[in-house]
C-alpha positions, 0 to 999 in steps of 0.5 A: 665442128666449127670452132671459130668461137675460139678466136674470141675466147678470153682464155686465148689471152691468158696462161693455159695452165690456169685452165688445168690446175694441179689436183687440189689447186684452185679453179677460181681464176679460170672460172672468173675468166670464163664468166666474163668470156663472150663465148662461154656457152660455145666453149662449154657446148664444145667440151660436152660435145667432144667429151672433154674430161680435163680442164676448165671449160665454159666456167665449169670444173672438171667434176662438173664437166664430167657430170655434164658429159655423162648426162649428155651421153645418157640423153643421146643413148635414150 
């Protein structure tokens, strides 16, 4: 899988902890960074394709990401 997109990701310029908030912590700063990122779609696609379950990827929360991963897996299985 080509992950050259990571070089252009805005998260490379920020604290990684921002994208892994503590339970009950805010996701707003991470999502704000993602929404301005030029490779947001590639990041989200990577997270879905690789079955990520933790952290903020492509501007979606962990719960949103888990839901997207489940849907993608169900589509592949169908």
